[in-house]
ZADO-1210 file (C-alpha; in nm, 4 decimals, padded with zeros to 6 digits):
<atoms>
<atom x="-00.5585" y="-01.1945" z="-01.3231" code="MET" pos="1"/>
<atom x="-00.4522" y="-01.3933" z="-01.6964" code="ASP" pos="2"/>
<atom x="-00.3846" y="-01.7213" z="-01.4498" code="GLU" pos="3"/>
<atom x="-00.5072" y="-01.7718" z="-01.1180" code="THR" pos="4"/>
<atom x="-00.2440" y="-01.7135" z="-00.8324" code="PHE" pos="5"/>
<atom x="-00.1897" y="-02.0160" z="-00.5885" code="ARG" pos="6"/>
<atom x="-00.1009" y="-01.8315" z="-00.2493" code="VAL" pos="7"/>
<atom x="-00.0357" y="-02.0404" z="00.0713" code="LEU" pos="8"/>
<atom x="-00.1238" y="-01.8407" z="00.3594" code="VAL" pos="9"/>
<atom x="00.1167" y="-02.0648" z="00.6791" code="GLY" pos="10"/>
<atom x="00.0664" y="-01.9126" z="01.0681" code="TYR" pos="11"/>
<atom x="00.2074" y="-02.0065" z="01.3828" code="ALA" pos="12"/>
<atom x="-00.0250" y="-01.8977" z="01.6374" code="THR" pos="13"/>
<atom x="-00.0522" y="-01.8762" z="02.0568" code="ALA" pos="14"/>
<atom x="-00.3864" y="-01.7988" z="02.1283" code="ALA" pos="15"/>
<atom x="-00.6306" y="-01.7038" z="01.8080" code="GLY" pos="16"/>
<atom x="-00.4865" y="-01.3967" z="01.7174" code="SER" pos="17"/>
<atom x="-00.2353" y="-01.4532" z="01.4791" code="THR" pos="18"/>
<atom x="-00.5016" y="-01.7458" z="01.3355" code="ALA" pos="19"/>
<atom x="-00.7873" y="-01.4969" z="01.2904" code="GLY" pos="20"/>
<atom x="-00.5506" y="-01.2195" z="01.1117" code="ILE" pos="21"/>
<atom x="-00.3760" y="-01.5204" z="00.8895" code="ALA" pos="22"/>
<atom x="-00.7764" y="-01.5940" z="00.7867" code="GLU" pos="23"/>
<atom x="-00.8939" y="-01.2561" z="00.6985" code="ARG" pos="24"/>
<atom x="-00.5982" y="-01.1971" z="00.4958" code="ILE" pos="25"/>
<atom x="-00.6832" y="-01.5137" z="00.3419" code="ALA" pos="26"/>
<atom x="-01.0725" y="-01.4231" z="00.2904" code="GLY" pos="27"/>
<atom x="-00.9270" y="-01.1591" z="00.0568" code="THR" pos="28"/>
<atom x="-00.6976" y="-01.3157" z="-00.1208" code="LEU" pos="29"/>
<atom x="-00.9720" y="-01.5261" z="-00.2415" code="ARG" pos="30"/>
<atom x="-01.1862" y="-01.2299" z="-00.2908" code="GLU" pos="31"/>
<atom x="-00.9282" y="-01.0584" z="-00.5593" code="GLN" pos="32"/>
<atom x="-00.9571" y="-01.4097" z="-00.7299" code="GLY" pos="33"/>
<atom x="-00.6596" y="-01.5805" z="-00.5917" code="CYS" pos="34"/>
<atom x="-00.6702" y="-01.9666" z="-00.4878" code="GLU" pos="35"/>
<atom x="-00.5737" y="-02.0092" z="-00.0909" code="VAL" pos="36"/>
<atom x="-00.4955" y="-02.2751" z="00.1054" code="VAL" pos="37"/>
<atom x="-00.4676" y="-02.0994" z="00.4928" code="CYS" pos="38"/>
<atom x="-00.3276" y="-02.3130" z="00.7611" code="ARG" pos="39"/>
<atom x="-00.1127" y="-02.4051" z="01.0571" code="PRO" pos="40"/>
<atom x="00.2356" y="-02.4074" z="00.9538" code="VAL" pos="41"/>
<atom x="00.3948" y="-02.7371" z="01.0591" code="GLY" pos="42"/>
<atom x="00.6272" y="-03.0349" z="00.8673" code="PRO" pos="43"/>
<atom x="00.3881" y="-03.1700" z="00.6834" code="ASP" pos="44"/>
<atom x="00.3026" y="-02.8025" z="00.4989" code="LEU" pos="45"/>
<atom x="00.4424" y="-02.8288" z="00.1201" code="ASP" pos="46"/>
<atom x="00.5071" y="-02.4897" z="00.0167" code="PRO" pos="47"/>
<atom x="00.6459" y="-02.6186" z="-00.3307" code="SER" pos="48"/>
<atom x="00.2740" y="-02.6133" z="-00.5114" code="ALA" pos="49"/>
<atom x="00.2028" y="-02.2255" z="-00.5104" code="PHE" pos="50"/>
<atom x="00.3274" y="-01.9480" z="-00.6467" code="ASP" pos="51"/>
<atom x="00.3557" y="-01.7207" z="-00.3465" code="ALA" pos="52"/>
<atom x="00.3173" y="-01.7773" z="00.0076" code="VAL" pos="53"/>
<atom x="00.2080" y="-01.5307" z="00.3009" code="VAL" pos="54"/>
<atom x="00.3478" y="-01.6363" z="00.6455" code="VAL" pos="55"/>
<atom x="00.3069" y="-01.5300" z="00.9714" code="GLY" pos="56"/>
<atom x="00.3891" y="-01.6024" z="01.3135" code="SER" pos="57"/>
<atom x="00.2926" y="-01.4410" z="01.7087" code="ALA" pos="58"/>
<atom x="00.5718" y="-01.2677" z="01.8577" code="VAL" pos="59"/>
<atom x="00.7017" y="-01.4103" z="02.2118" code="HIS" pos="60"/>
<atom x="00.9309" y="-01.2179" z="02.3812" code="ASN" pos="61"/>
<atom x="01.0990" y="-01.0035" z="02.0087" code="MET" pos="62"/>
<atom x="01.0847" y="-01.3628" z="01.8665" code="ALA" pos="63"/>
<atom x="00.8581" y="-01.5876" z="01.6076" code="TRP" pos="64"/>
<atom x="00.7370" y="-01.8864" z="01.7373" code="LEU" pos="65"/>
<atom x="00.9500" y="-02.1972" z="01.6554" code="ARG" pos="66"/>
<atom x="00.6899" y="-02.3432" z="01.3725" code="PRO" pos="67"/>
<atom x="00.7355" y="-02.0408" z="01.1564" code="ALA" pos="68"/>
<atom x="01.0658" y="-01.9546" z="01.2020" code="VAL" pos="69"/>
<atom x="01.1631" y="-02.3937" z="01.1030" code="ASP" pos="70"/>
<atom x="00.8926" y="-02.3030" z="00.8457" code="PHE" pos="71"/>
<atom x="01.1019" y="-02.0308" z="00.6667" code="LEU" pos="72"/>
<atom x="01.4406" y="-02.2302" z="00.6148" code="ALA" pos="73"/>
<atom x="01.2405" y="-02.4862" z="00.4379" code="ARG" pos="74"/>
<atom x="01.1532" y="-02.2099" z="00.1663" code="LEU" pos="75"/>
<atom x="01.3423" y="-02.2725" z="-00.1541" code="PRO" pos="76"/>
<atom x="01.6065" y="-01.9666" z="-00.1502" code="ALA" pos="77"/>
<atom x="01.5511" y="-01.7434" z="-00.5126" code="THR" pos="78"/>
<atom x="01.6447" y="-01.3810" z="-00.6402" code="ASP" pos="79"/>
<atom x="01.2947" y="-01.3350" z="-00.5908" code="ASP" pos="80"/>
<atom x="01.1127" y="-01.4626" z="-00.3214" code="PRO" pos="81"/>
<atom x="00.7222" y="-01.4564" z="-00.3688" code="GLN" pos="82"/>
<atom x="00.7185" y="-01.4717" z="00.0248" code="VAL" pos="83"/>
<atom x="00.5413" y="-01.1837" z="00.2238" code="TRP" pos="84"/>
<atom x="00.5643" y="-01.2101" z="00.6450" code="CYS" pos="85"/>
<atom x="00.3484" y="-01.0626" z="00.8900" code="PHE" pos="86"/>
<atom x="00.4209" y="-01.0238" z="01.2504" code="SER" pos="87"/>
<atom x="00.1495" y="-01.0508" z="01.5481" code="VAL" pos="88"/>
<atom x="00.1926" y="-00.8357" z="01.8682" code="GLY" pos="89"/>
<atom x="00.0598" y="-00.5997" z="02.0656" code="GLY" pos="90"/>
<atom x="-00.1515" y="-00.2228" z="01.9335" code="MET" pos="91"/>
<atom x="-00.0460" y="-00.0411" z="01.6824" code="THR" pos="92"/>
<atom x="00.2728" y="00.2136" z="01.7345" code="PRO" pos="93"/>
<atom x="00.0950" y="00.5459" z="01.7757" code="ALA" pos="94"/>
<atom x="00.3286" y="00.7516" z="01.8491" code="GLY" pos="95"/>
<atom x="00.7520" y="00.8401" z="01.8745" code="PRO" pos="96"/>
<atom x="00.8129" y="00.5820" z="02.1762" code="VAL" pos="97"/>
<atom x="00.6471" y="00.3184" z="02.0752" code="THR" pos="98"/>
<atom x="00.6913" y="00.3505" z="01.7005" code="ARG" pos="99"/>
<atom x="01.1112" y="00.3121" z="01.8362" code="ARG" pos="100"/>
<atom x="00.9930" y="00.0634" z="02.0567" code="MET" pos="101"/>
<atom x="00.8226" y="-00.1704" z="01.7456" code="THR" pos="102"/>
<atom x="01.1460" y="-00.0735" z="01.5159" code="THR" pos="103"/>
<atom x="01.3571" y="-00.2537" z="01.7251" code="LEU" pos="104"/>
<atom x="01.1808" y="-00.5389" z="01.7893" code="GLU" pos="105"/>
<atom x="01.1074" y="-00.5761" z="01.4483" code="VAL" pos="106"/>
<atom x="01.4164" y="-00.5702" z="01.3840" code="ARG" pos="107"/>
<atom x="01.4589" y="-00.8245" z="01.6670" code="ARG" pos="108"/>
<atom x="01.2392" y="-01.0828" z="01.4965" code="VAL" pos="109"/>
<atom x="01.4015" y="-01.0359" z="01.1729" code="GLU" pos="110"/>
<atom x="01.7649" y="-01.1599" z="01.3342" code="GLU" pos="111"/>
<atom x="01.5553" y="-01.5110" z="01.4503" code="GLY" pos="112"/>
<atom x="01.5016" y="-01.5610" z="01.0792" code="PHE" pos="113"/>
<atom x="01.7264" y="-01.8366" z="00.8937" code="PRO" pos="114"/>
<atom x="02.0593" y="-01.7138" z="00.7433" code="ALA" pos="115"/>
<atom x="02.0436" y="-01.6091" z="00.4214" code="GLY" pos="116"/>
<atom x="01.5936" y="-01.5502" z="00.4157" code="PHE" pos="117"/>
<atom x="01.4703" y="-01.2349" z="00.2145" code="ARG" pos="118"/>
<atom x="01.1232" y="-01.1597" z="00.2173" code="ALA" pos="119"/>
<atom x="00.8795" y="-00.9099" z="-00.0300" code="ARG" pos="120"/>
<atom x="00.7640" y="-00.7394" z="00.2943" code="GLU" pos="121"/>
<atom x="00.7446" y="-00.7920" z="00.6007" code="HIS" pos="122"/>
<atom x="00.4854" y="-00.6215" z="00.8022" code="ARG" pos="123"/>
<atom x="00.3496" y="-00.6371" z="01.2294" code="PHE" pos="124"/>
<atom x="00.0031" y="-00.6110" z="01.3388" code="PHE" pos="125"/>
<atom x="-00.1682" y="-00.5056" z="01.6518" code="GLY" pos="126"/>
<atom x="-00.3283" y="-00.8729" z="01.8639" code="GLY" pos="127"/>
<atom x="-00.5371" y="-00.9029" z="02.1147" code="ILE" pos="128"/>
<atom x="-00.3562" y="-00.7298" z="02.4706" code="ILE" pos="129"/>
<atom x="-00.4915" y="-00.8728" z="02.8168" code="GLU" pos="130"/>
<atom x="-00.3661" y="-00.7308" z="03.1423" code="MET" pos="131"/>
<atom x="-00.4299" y="-01.0731" z="03.3071" code="LYS" pos="132"/>
<atom x="-00.1514" y="-01.2463" z="03.4824" code="GLY" pos="133"/>
<atom x="00.0480" y="-00.9229" z="03.4043" code="VAL" pos="134"/>
<atom x="00.2335" y="-00.7605" z="03.7125" code="PRO" pos="135"/>
<atom x="00.1520" y="-00.4116" z="03.8213" code="LEU" pos="136"/>
<atom x="00.4321" y="-00.2297" z="03.6466" code="TRP" pos="137"/>
<atom x="00.3870" y="-00.4011" z="03.3388" code="GLY" pos="138"/>
<atom x="00.0078" y="-00.2463" z="03.3066" code="ARG" pos="139"/>
<atom x="00.1250" y="00.0840" z="03.4496" code="LEU" pos="140"/>
<atom x="00.3987" y="00.0665" z="03.1968" code="PHE" pos="141"/>
<atom x="00.2159" y="00.0003" z="02.9071" code="TRP" pos="142"/>
<atom x="-00.0123" y="00.2192" z="02.9885" code="ARG" pos="143"/>
<atom x="00.2379" y="00.5014" z="03.0117" code="LEU" pos="144"/>
<atom x="00.3048" y="00.4541" z="02.6733" code="MET" pos="145"/>
<atom x="-00.1089" y="00.4898" z="02.5669" code="GLY" pos="146"/>
<atom x="-00.1147" y="00.1360" z="02.5240" code="GLY" pos="147"/>
<atom x="-00.5275" y="-00.0411" z="02.6960" code="SER" pos="148"/>
<atom x="-00.6815" y="-00.3901" z="02.6740" code="PRO" pos="149"/>
<atom x="-00.8260" y="-00.5165" z="02.3630" code="GLY" pos="150"/>
<atom x="-00.8457" y="-00.6311" z="02.0302" code="ASP" pos="151"/>
<atom x="-00.5763" y="-00.3815" z="01.7983" code="HIS" pos="152"/>
<atom x="-00.6118" y="-00.5958" z="01.5178" code="ARG" pos="153"/>
<atom x="-00.6748" y="-00.3328" z="01.1878" code="ASP" pos="154"/>
<atom x="-00.8488" y="-00.5299" z="00.9182" code="TRP" pos="155"/>
<atom x="-00.8739" y="-00.2448" z="00.7368" code="PRO" pos="156"/>
<atom x="-00.4857" y="-00.2113" z="00.7011" code="ALA" pos="157"/>
<atom x="-00.4778" y="-00.5912" z="00.7061" code="ILE" pos="158"/>
<atom x="-00.7539" y="-00.6450" z="00.3720" code="GLU" pos="159"/>
<atom x="-00.5486" y="-00.3509" z="00.2105" code="GLY" pos="160"/>
<atom x="-00.1976" y="-00.5412" z="00.2291" code="TRP" pos="161"/>
<atom x="-00.3975" y="-00.8962" z="00.1014" code="ALA" pos="162"/>
<atom x="-00.5124" y="-00.6983" z="-00.1976" code="ARG" pos="163"/>
<atom x="-00.1590" y="-00.5319" z="-00.2425" code="GLU" pos="164"/>
<atom x="-00.0185" y="-00.9515" z="-00.2280" code="ILE" pos="165"/>
<atom x="-00.2708" y="-01.0084" z="-00.4866" code="ALA" pos="166"/>
<atom x="-00.2180" y="-00.7282" z="-00.7129" code="ALA" pos="167"/>
<atom x="00.1525" y="-00.8987" z="-00.7183" code="ALA" pos="168"/>
<atom x="00.0475" y="-01.1618" z="-00.9084" code="GLY" pos="169"/>
<atom x="00.2349" y="-01.5173" z="-00.9995" code="PRO" pos="170"/>
<atom x="00.5389" y="-01.5422" z="-01.1075" code="PRO" pos="171"/>
<atom x="00.6513" y="-01.5263" z="-01.4585" code="PRO" pos="172"/>
<atom x="00.7544" y="-01.8232" z="-01.6115" code="PRO" pos="173"/>
<atom x="01.1402" y="-01.9321" z="-01.4726" code="ALA" pos="174"/>
<atom x="01.2436" y="-01.8626" z="-01.8916" code="ASP" pos="175"/>
<atom x="01.1322" y="-01.4705" z="-01.8961" code="GLU" pos="176"/>
<atom x="01.4397" y="-01.4770" z="-01.6198" code="GLY" pos="177"/>
<atom x="01.2390" y="-01.1314" z="-01.4484" code="ARG" pos="178"/>
<atom x="01.4361" y="-00.9448" z="-01.2288" code="GLU" pos="179"/>
<atom x="01.4206" y="-00.8836" z="-00.8844" code="SER" pos="180"/>
<atom x="01.2593" y="-00.5384" z="-00.7479" code="PRO" pos="181"/>
<atom x="01.4602" y="-00.5661" z="-00.4811" code="GLY" pos="182"/>
<atom x="01.2226" y="-00.4482" z="-00.1762" code="ARG" pos="183"/>
<atom x="01.3936" y="-00.5588" z="00.1894" code="GLY" pos="184"/>
<atom x="01.2113" y="-00.6440" z="00.4782" code="THR" pos="185"/>
<atom x="01.0033" y="-00.3714" z="00.6455" code="SER" pos="186"/>
<atom x="00.7182" y="-00.2992" z="00.9261" code="GLY" pos="187"/>
<atom x="00.6750" y="-00.1746" z="01.2720" code="THR" pos="188"/>
<atom x="00.5928" y="-00.4637" z="01.6009" code="PRO" pos="189"/>
<atom x="00.4719" y="-00.3207" z="01.9081" code="LEU" pos="190"/>
<atom x="00.6179" y="-00.4740" z="02.2632" code="PRO" pos="191"/>
<atom x="00.4434" y="-00.7023" z="02.4287" code="ARG" pos="192"/>
<atom x="00.2000" y="-00.6770" z="02.7444" code="ALA" pos="193"/>
<atom x="00.0229" y="-00.9830" z="02.8019" code="GLY" pos="194"/>
<atom x="-00.0313" y="-00.9506" z="02.3752" code="ALA" pos="195"/>
<atom x="-00.2196" y="-01.2490" z="02.2607" code="ARG" pos="196"/>
<atom x="-00.0823" y="-01.4138" z="01.9198" code="GLY" pos="197"/>
</atoms>
Protein backbone atom coordinates (compact mmCIF):
# COMPACT_ATOMS: atom_id res chain seq x y z
CA MET A 1 0.00 0.00 0.00
CA ASP A 2 1.22 3.46 -0.87
CA GLU A 3 -0.32 4.95 2.26
CA THR A 4 -1.64 3.68 5.54
CA PHE A 5 -5.18 2.31 5.33
CA ARG A 6 -6.92 3.29 8.57
CA VAL A 7 -9.72 0.87 9.39
CA LEU A 8 -12.21 0.80 12.24
CA VAL A 9 -13.55 -2.65 13.13
CA GLY A 10 -16.64 -2.15 15.27
CA TYR A 11 -18.92 -4.85 16.62
CA ALA A 12 -21.90 -5.63 18.82
CA THR A 13 -21.65 -9.00 20.55
CA ALA A 14 -23.97 -10.97 22.80
CA ALA A 15 -21.79 -13.79 24.09
CA GLY A 16 -18.35 -13.27 22.55
CA SER A 17 -18.65 -15.03 19.19
CA THR A 18 -18.86 -11.78 17.21
CA ALA A 19 -16.07 -10.17 19.22
CA GLY A 20 -13.79 -13.08 18.33
CA ILE A 21 -14.54 -12.68 14.62
CA ALA A 22 -13.99 -8.91 14.80
CA GLU A 23 -10.64 -9.43 16.50
CA ARG A 24 -9.55 -11.96 13.87
CA ILE A 25 -10.55 -9.52 11.10
CA ALA A 26 -8.60 -6.74 12.82
CA GLY A 27 -5.53 -8.96 13.26
CA THR A 28 -5.56 -9.98 9.61
CA LEU A 29 -5.93 -6.35 8.51
CA ARG A 30 -2.91 -5.43 10.64
CA GLU A 31 -0.91 -8.22 9.02
CA GLN A 32 -1.76 -6.64 5.67
CA GLY A 33 -0.31 -3.31 6.80
CA CYS A 34 -3.49 -1.53 7.87
CA GLU A 35 -3.75 0.70 10.92
CA VAL A 36 -6.67 -0.79 12.86
CA VAL A 37 -8.81 0.05 15.86
CA CYS A 38 -11.09 -2.78 17.02
CA ARG A 39 -13.73 -2.15 19.69
CA PRO A 40 -17.43 -2.45 20.52
CA VAL A 41 -19.70 0.07 18.83
CA GLY A 42 -21.24 2.75 21.00
CA PRO A 43 -22.29 6.40 20.92
CA ASP A 44 -18.71 7.51 21.68
CA LEU A 45 -17.22 5.71 18.66
CA ASP A 46 -16.42 8.24 15.91
CA PRO A 47 -15.91 6.72 12.44
CA SER A 48 -14.79 10.00 10.82
CA ALA A 49 -11.09 9.46 11.57
CA PHE A 50 -10.92 6.27 9.47
CA ASP A 51 -10.65 5.48 5.77
CA ALA A 52 -12.96 2.49 6.09
CA VAL A 53 -15.29 0.85 8.57
CA VAL A 54 -15.96 -2.84 9.13
CA VAL A 55 -18.96 -3.34 11.40
CA GLY A 56 -20.58 -6.54 12.56
CA SER A 57 -23.22 -7.82 14.92
CA ALA A 58 -24.66 -10.95 16.39
CA VAL A 59 -28.03 -11.79 14.82
CA HIS A 60 -30.95 -12.31 17.19
CA ASN A 61 -34.44 -12.92 15.79
CA MET A 62 -33.23 -12.04 12.27
CA ALA A 63 -31.96 -8.62 13.35
CA TRP A 64 -28.72 -6.94 14.39
CA LEU A 65 -28.27 -5.84 17.97
CA ARG A 66 -29.45 -2.26 18.51
CA PRO A 67 -26.00 -0.66 19.17
CA ALA A 68 -24.77 -1.85 15.75
CA VAL A 69 -27.87 -0.56 13.93
CA ASP A 70 -27.54 2.79 15.72
CA PHE A 71 -23.90 2.95 14.66
CA LEU A 72 -24.81 2.39 11.00
CA ALA A 73 -27.21 5.33 11.22
CA ARG A 74 -24.29 7.58 12.21
CA LEU A 75 -22.15 6.69 9.19
CA PRO A 76 -22.01 9.37 6.48
CA ALA A 77 -23.85 8.57 3.24
CA THR A 78 -21.56 8.57 0.17
CA ASP A 79 -21.68 7.38 -3.43
CA ASP A 80 -18.78 5.01 -2.75
CA PRO A 81 -19.22 3.75 0.82
CA GLN A 82 -16.09 2.41 2.50
CA VAL A 83 -18.18 0.20 4.78
CA TRP A 84 -18.16 -3.59 5.04
CA CYS A 85 -20.71 -5.43 7.21
CA PHE A 86 -20.75 -8.89 8.74
CA SER A 87 -23.39 -10.81 10.64
CA VAL A 88 -22.86 -13.72 13.00
CA GLY A 89 -25.46 -16.43 13.51
CA GLY A 90 -25.25 -20.19 13.47
CA MET A 91 -23.16 -22.56 11.38
CA THR A 92 -22.25 -22.03 7.74
CA PRO A 93 -25.01 -23.30 5.41
CA ALA A 94 -24.11 -26.63 3.85
CA GLY A 95 -27.18 -27.68 1.88
CA PRO A 96 -30.17 -26.36 -0.06
CA VAL A 97 -32.47 -26.05 2.98
CA THR A 98 -30.02 -24.10 5.11
CA ARG A 99 -29.03 -21.96 2.13
CA ARG A 100 -32.65 -20.96 1.53
CA MET A 101 -33.18 -20.21 5.20
CA THR A 102 -29.98 -18.21 5.49
CA THR A 103 -30.78 -16.18 2.39
CA LEU A 104 -34.10 -15.23 3.97
CA GLU A 105 -32.38 -14.31 7.22
CA VAL A 106 -29.80 -12.06 5.57
CA ARG A 107 -32.58 -10.21 3.76
CA ARG A 108 -34.42 -9.72 7.02
CA VAL A 109 -31.25 -8.43 8.68
CA GLU A 110 -30.74 -5.87 5.90
CA GLU A 111 -34.38 -4.75 6.17
CA GLY A 112 -33.48 -3.58 9.68
CA PHE A 113 -30.61 -1.40 8.46
CA PRO A 114 -31.20 2.38 8.41
CA ALA A 115 -33.05 3.73 5.36
CA GLY A 116 -30.65 4.58 2.56
CA PHE A 117 -27.71 2.72 4.10
CA ARG A 118 -25.40 0.96 1.62
CA ALA A 119 -22.41 -1.26 2.28
CA ARG A 120 -19.69 -2.46 -0.06
CA GLU A 121 -20.50 -6.00 1.06
CA HIS A 122 -22.36 -7.89 3.75
CA ARG A 123 -21.04 -11.31 4.79
CA PHE A 124 -22.64 -13.83 7.11
CA PHE A 125 -20.42 -16.03 9.27
CA GLY A 126 -21.29 -18.95 11.48
CA GLY A 127 -20.88 -18.53 15.21
CA ILE A 128 -20.95 -20.79 18.24
CA ILE A 129 -24.00 -23.00 18.68
CA GLU A 130 -25.07 -23.95 22.19
CA MET A 131 -28.10 -26.17 22.72
CA LYS A 132 -28.42 -25.48 26.45
CA GLY A 133 -31.86 -24.02 27.09
CA VAL A 134 -33.17 -24.86 23.60
CA PRO A 135 -36.42 -26.89 23.80
CA LEU A 136 -36.46 -30.48 22.54
CA TRP A 137 -38.37 -29.58 19.35
CA GLY A 138 -35.78 -26.91 18.56
CA ARG A 139 -32.89 -29.33 19.04
CA LEU A 140 -34.61 -31.94 16.84
CA PHE A 141 -35.32 -29.38 14.11
CA TRP A 142 -31.71 -28.19 14.20
CA ARG A 143 -30.45 -31.79 13.93
CA LEU A 144 -32.77 -32.51 10.98
CA MET A 145 -31.22 -29.58 9.15
CA GLY A 146 -27.75 -30.99 9.76
CA GLY A 147 -26.87 -28.60 12.55
CA SER A 148 -24.70 -29.47 15.50
CA PRO A 149 -23.49 -27.66 18.60
CA GLY A 150 -20.01 -26.23 18.68
CA ASP A 151 -17.86 -23.50 17.17
CA HIS A 152 -18.77 -23.00 13.51
CA ARG A 153 -16.62 -19.95 12.83
CA ASP A 154 -14.85 -20.43 9.50
CA TRP A 155 -11.51 -18.78 10.25
CA PRO A 156 -10.00 -19.19 6.75
CA ALA A 157 -13.09 -17.55 5.20
CA ILE A 158 -13.00 -14.75 7.79
CA GLU A 159 -9.30 -14.08 7.21
CA GLY A 160 -9.74 -14.26 3.43
CA TRP A 161 -12.50 -11.65 3.59
CA ALA A 162 -10.31 -9.37 5.72
CA ARG A 163 -7.55 -9.64 3.11
CA GLU A 164 -10.06 -8.60 0.42
CA ILE A 165 -10.93 -5.53 2.47
CA ALA A 166 -7.24 -4.66 2.92
CA ALA A 167 -6.67 -5.05 -0.82
CA ALA A 168 -9.37 -2.43 -1.51
CA GLY A 169 -7.01 0.15 -0.01
CA PRO A 170 -7.84 3.68 1.08
CA PRO A 171 -10.27 5.70 -1.03
CA PRO A 172 -8.77 8.28 -3.42
CA PRO A 173 -8.73 11.95 -2.42
CA ALA A 174 -12.11 13.60 -2.85
CA ASP A 175 -10.93 15.69 -5.83
CA GLU A 176 -10.16 12.57 -7.87
CA GLY A 177 -13.88 11.73 -7.98
CA ARG A 178 -13.72 7.96 -8.39
CA GLU A 179 -16.94 6.37 -9.58
CA SER A 180 -18.64 3.87 -7.32
CA PRO A 181 -17.96 0.23 -8.19
CA GLY A 182 -21.64 -0.48 -7.52
CA ARG A 183 -21.19 -3.48 -5.26
CA GLY A 184 -24.28 -4.19 -3.25
CA THR A 185 -24.96 -6.22 -0.17
CA SER A 186 -24.87 -9.98 -0.28
CA GLY A 187 -24.35 -12.94 2.01
CA THR A 188 -25.78 -16.08 3.47
CA PRO A 189 -26.95 -16.23 7.06
CA LEU A 190 -27.74 -19.04 9.37
CA PRO A 191 -30.92 -19.80 11.29
CA ARG A 192 -30.40 -19.39 15.00
CA ALA A 193 -30.69 -22.27 17.38
CA GLY A 194 -28.94 -21.16 20.49
CA ALA A 195 -26.30 -19.29 18.48
CA ARG A 196 -23.91 -17.24 20.55
CA GLY A 197 -23.15 -13.91 18.93
